[in-house]
TORKOL-4160 file (C-alpha; in steps of 0.2 Angstrom, whole numbers, padded with zeros to 4 digits, m for minus):
150
<pt num="1" X="0080" Y="m0119" Z="m0057"/>
<pt num="2" X="0081" Y="m0107" Z="m0067"/>
<pt num="3" X="0068" Y="m0106" Z="m0076"/>
<pt num="4" X="0060" Y="m0104" Z="m0054"/>
<pt num="5" X="0074" Y="m0091" Z="m0051"/>
<pt num="6" X="0071" Y="m0081" Z="m0068"/>
<pt num="7" X="0052" Y="m0081" Z="m0065"/>
<pt num="8" X="0056" Y="m0077" Z="m0045"/>
<pt num="9" X="0065" Y="m0061" Z="m0049"/>
<pt num="10" X="0053" Y="m0053" Z="m0063"/>
<pt num="11" X="0037" Y="m0056" Z="m0050"/>
<pt num="12" X="0045" Y="m0049" Z="m0036"/>
<pt num="13" X="0051" Y="m0035" Z="m0048"/>
<pt num="14" X="0036" Y="m0032" Z="m0056"/>
<pt num="15" X="0026" Y="m0032" Z="m0038"/>
<pt num="16" X="0039" Y="m0018" Z="m0030"/>
<pt num="17" X="0039" Y="m0008" Z="m0049"/>
<pt num="18" X="0020" Y="m0008" Z="m0046"/>
<pt num="19" X="0018" Y="m0003" Z="m0028"/>
<pt num="20" X="0031" Y="0012" Z="m0032"/>
<pt num="21" X="0021" Y="0016" Z="m0048"/>
<pt num="22" X="0004" Y="0017" Z="m0038"/>
<pt num="23" X="0014" Y="0027" Z="m0025"/>
<pt num="24" X="0017" Y="0042" Z="m0036"/>
<pt num="25" X="0002" Y="0040" Z="m0045"/>
<pt num="26" X="m0008" Y="0042" Z="m0023"/>
<pt num="27" X="0007" Y="0054" Z="m0022"/>
<pt num="28" X="0002" Y="0066" Z="m0036"/>
<pt num="29" X="m0018" Y="0064" Z="m0034"/>
<pt num="30" X="m0015" Y="0068" Z="m0014"/>
<pt num="31" X="m0008" Y="0086" Z="m0018"/>
<pt num="32" X="m0026" Y="0090" Z="m0024"/>
<pt num="33" X="m0036" Y="0083" Z="m0010"/>
<pt num="34" X="m0046" Y="0093" Z="0006"/>
<pt num="35" X="m0038" Y="0098" Z="0022"/>
<pt num="36" X="m0044" Y="0096" Z="0039"/>
<pt num="37" X="m0036" Y="0098" Z="0055"/>
<pt num="38" X="m0031" Y="0082" Z="0066"/>
<pt num="39" X="m0021" Y="0078" Z="0082"/>
<pt num="40" X="m0005" Y="0068" Z="0081"/>
<pt num="41" X="m0011" Y="0053" Z="0096"/>
<pt num="42" X="0005" Y="0041" Z="0095"/>
<pt num="43" X="0022" Y="0048" Z="0090"/>
<pt num="44" X="0037" Y="0035" Z="0092"/>
<pt num="45" X="0056" Y="0030" Z="0084"/>
<pt num="46" X="0053" Y="0012" Z="0083"/>
<pt num="47" X="0068" Y="0004" Z="0087"/>
<pt num="48" X="0076" Y="m0013" Z="0078"/>
<pt num="49" X="0081" Y="m0026" Z="0091"/>
<pt num="50" X="0091" Y="m0035" Z="0081"/>
<pt num="51" X="0107" Y="m0019" Z="0076"/>
<pt num="52" X="0110" Y="m0017" Z="0058"/>
<pt num="53" X="0090" Y="m0014" Z="0055"/>
<pt num="54" X="0081" Y="0006" Z="0051"/>
<pt num="55" X="0072" Y="0014" Z="0064"/>
<pt num="56" X="0058" Y="0018" Z="0059"/>
<pt num="57" X="0044" Y="0034" Z="0069"/>
<pt num="58" X="0028" Y="0027" Z="0070"/>
<pt num="59" X="0015" Y="0042" Z="0069"/>
<pt num="60" X="m0003" Y="0040" Z="0071"/>
<pt num="61" X="m0016" Y="0055" Z="0071"/>
<pt num="62" X="m0036" Y="0054" Z="0073"/>
<pt num="63" X="m0045" Y="0067" Z="0060"/>
<pt num="64" X="m0065" Y="0071" Z="0060"/>
<pt num="65" X="m0077" Y="0073" Z="0046"/>
<pt num="66" X="m0097" Y="0074" Z="0048"/>
<pt num="67" X="m0094" Y="0068" Z="0067"/>
<pt num="68" X="m0087" Y="0052" Z="0061"/>
<pt num="69" X="m0070" Y="0050" Z="0068"/>
<pt num="70" X="m0057" Y="0040" Z="0056"/>
<pt num="71" X="m0037" Y="0036" Z="0060"/>
<pt num="72" X="m0021" Y="0035" Z="0052"/>
<pt num="73" X="m0003" Y="0033" Z="0054"/>
<pt num="74" X="0004" Y="0037" Z="0034"/>
<pt num="75" X="0014" Y="0050" Z="0033"/>
<pt num="76" X="0016" Y="0051" Z="0016"/>
<pt num="77" X="0016" Y="0040" Z="0000"/>
<pt num="78" X="0028" Y="0031" Z="m0004"/>
<pt num="79" X="0037" Y="0016" Z="0001"/>
<pt num="80" X="0053" Y="0026" Z="0006"/>
<pt num="81" X="0047" Y="0031" Z="0023"/>
<pt num="82" X="0066" Y="0038" Z="0031"/>
<pt num="83" X="0083" Y="0034" Z="0028"/>
<pt num="84" X="0084" Y="0024" Z="0043"/>
<pt num="85" X="0095" Y="0031" Z="0051"/>
<pt num="86" X="0088" Y="0035" Z="0073"/>
<pt num="87" X="0093" Y="0051" Z="0068"/>
<pt num="88" X="0080" Y="0053" Z="0055"/>
<pt num="89" X="0066" Y="0044" Z="0063"/>
<pt num="90" X="0068" Y="0056" Z="0077"/>
<pt num="91" X="0066" Y="0070" Z="0067"/>
<pt num="92" X="0051" Y="0065" Z="0061"/>
<pt num="93" X="0042" Y="0061" Z="0079"/>
<pt num="94" X="0051" Y="0078" Z="0082"/>
<pt num="95" X="0041" Y="0084" Z="0068"/>
<pt num="96" X="0022" Y="0077" Z="0075"/>
<pt num="97" X="0024" Y="0079" Z="0092"/>
<pt num="98" X="0009" Y="0067" Z="0101"/>
<pt num="99" X="m0004" Y="0080" Z="0105"/>
<pt num="100" X="0002" Y="0093" Z="0092"/>
<pt num="101" X="m0015" Y="0100" Z="0080"/>
<pt num="102" X="m0008" Y="0094" Z="0062"/>
<pt num="103" X="m0015" Y="0096" Z="0043"/>
<pt num="104" X="m0023" Y="0080" Z="0039"/>
<pt num="105" X="m0027" Y="0082" Z="0018"/>
<pt num="106" X="m0039" Y="0067" Z="0013"/>
<pt num="107" X="m0046" Y="0061" Z="0000"/>
<pt num="108" X="m0063" Y="0067" Z="m0004"/>
<pt num="109" X="m0071" Y="0049" Z="m0011"/>
<pt num="110" X="m0063" Y="0040" Z="0005"/>
<pt num="111" X="m0062" Y="0050" Z="0018"/>
<pt num="112" X="m0053" Y="0035" Z="0028"/>
<pt num="113" X="m0038" Y="0041" Z="0015"/>
<pt num="114" X="m0026" Y="0052" Z="0021"/>
<pt num="115" X="m0006" Y="0059" Z="0025"/>
<pt num="116" X="0001" Y="0071" Z="0036"/>
<pt num="117" X="0009" Y="0076" Z="0020"/>
<pt num="118" X="0004" Y="0076" Z="0000"/>
<pt num="119" X="0016" Y="0070" Z="m0012"/>
<pt num="120" X="0027" Y="0056" Z="m0013"/>
<pt num="121" X="0041" Y="0051" Z="0000"/>
<pt num="122" X="0057" Y="0057" Z="m0008"/>
<pt num="123" X="0067" Y="0041" Z="m0016"/>
<pt num="124" X="0050" Y="0034" Z="m0024"/>
<pt num="125" X="0056" Y="0038" Z="m0041"/>
<pt num="126" X="0072" Y="0031" Z="m0038"/>
<pt num="127" X="0065" Y="0016" Z="m0032"/>
<pt num="128" X="0053" Y="0015" Z="m0044"/>
<pt num="129" X="0069" Y="0014" Z="m0057"/>
<pt num="130" X="0079" Y="0003" Z="m0045"/>
<pt num="131" X="0063" Y="m0008" Z="m0045"/>
<pt num="132" X="0067" Y="m0013" Z="m0063"/>
<pt num="133" X="0084" Y="m0020" Z="m0059"/>
<pt num="134" X="0076" Y="m0037" Z="m0056"/>
<pt num="135" X="0064" Y="m0036" Z="m0069"/>
<pt num="136" X="0080" Y="m0038" Z="m0080"/>
<pt num="137" X="0090" Y="m0050" Z="m0071"/>
<pt num="138" X="0075" Y="m0063" Z="m0073"/>
<pt num="139" X="0074" Y="m0060" Z="m0090"/>
<pt num="140" X="0092" Y="m0059" Z="m0093"/>
<pt num="141" X="0092" Y="m0076" Z="m0081"/>
<pt num="142" X="0077" Y="m0084" Z="m0089"/>
<pt num="143" X="0088" Y="m0081" Z="m0109"/>
<pt num="144" X="0104" Y="m0086" Z="m0103"/>
<pt num="145" X="0103" Y="m0096" Z="m0086"/>
<pt num="146" X="0118" Y="m0083" Z="m0079"/>
<pt num="147" X="0112" Y="m0091" Z="m0062"/>
<pt num="148" X="0120" Y="m0107" Z="m0060"/>
<pt num="149" X="0115" Y="m0117" Z="m0047"/>
<pt num="150" X="0119" Y="m0137" Z="m0047"/>
């Protein structure tokens, strides 16, 4: 059981680490993407059914390139969307009201890949650093068995 816990922590931390690293890379890449105009097609706050779960802004938009229409819901790269508060989610929705024209940054090599804000989300670098905790804990678990489950 000690080995299972250690390996599980390492795998979970590694997945988290790799996603954060990928988000930072894509965020940096998106700074150089092409620009076009799009329109917000949906903008609302998702409020969870269970108390204590984070509120999340839902923003969908469309943009056209060479006669083809693309749809996306990515505001920026990163797994840190908002602080999770209703106020933070509402600020995002207020910024991207349904029916408004917006600047869309799209990948010239893959036009269906786009963001409304180039760069990575605030907190993505912190997420990368914090993702090391389960990796280190997993290694310590494998070496010492500090979590003892009978």
